[in-house]
N, C-alpha and C positions, 0 to 999 in steps of 0.2 A: 703286780702290775705297777708300773711307774708312769705317772701322768704329770706332764709339765704344760704350763700355759704360756711359756715364753722360751725363746732361744737361750739355751744355757748348757753348760757342761756339769756333770756331776760325777762323784767318786763315792763308791759305797763299798765298805769292807764287810764281808759276811763270813761266818763259819759254817762249813758243811759237816754235819755229824754223820759219821760212818758207823754202821753196825759194829758193835764191839767197843764203842766209846772213842774211837779215833776222831780227831777233829782236824779238818783241812781248811786252812784260811784261804779265802778267795777275795780278790779285789775286782769289782765291776766298775768300769769306766765307760762313759758314753757322752755323746754330744747330742742334745735334743734340738732339732730344727723343726719349726712349725711353718706352715704356708703363710704367705702374706696376703690376706683377703681384704679388699677395699670395698667399702659401701659408701656411695656418694651421698645418699639421703640421710639426714639426721632426724627428720620428723616428717609426719604426714598430716595434712590438713584436709579432711574430707568435707569440710563445710557443713551445711545443713542437709541432712538426709532424712527423708520421710520413711515411715515404717514400711518394710518390704521393698524399699527402693534399693537398687544395687549401685555401687560406686567402686571404681577401680583406681588403684594407684600402682605405679611401677616401682619395684624395688630391684636394684641391680647389684650383683656381687661380681667382683673381678679378682681373680687369683693372679697376682703380679709376680709370683714366685715360680720356680721350676718344679715344685712339689705338687702332687695331687692333693685335693682337698675335698672334704665332705661337709655339706651344710645341712644342719638340722633345724627345721622350723617347727615348733610345737605350738599348735593352737588348741590343744586339748585341755584347756583350763576353763572353768565356768565363765570368767569375764571375757573370754575370746571366742566363745562358741559360735558366734555369728560370722566369723571370718573364715575365708577359704583361700587356699593358695592355688593359683593357676600358674603352671610352669611353662615358661618359654625359654629354650636354651639357644644361645647364640655362641657358636664356636669361632674364635678368632685366632 
């Protein structure tokens, strides 16, 4: 698997080994294009919140490219166990 985190091209030369010892050289060339996701908020200030009090902040993602994108939000860490994600989808 090849993973890239920015738009770029790559060229990779590999050898395919065939039964009997024959080696076939192969060149793999690809252009990696990733979606352009915009997030307007850079920080969140919840102010003072009492124990068991709920507070909500809006976090917006916008895909400005023609590619589909998948967003993964992981709050399964001990220091974020009190956070939940409420999902509202707006298609434009």
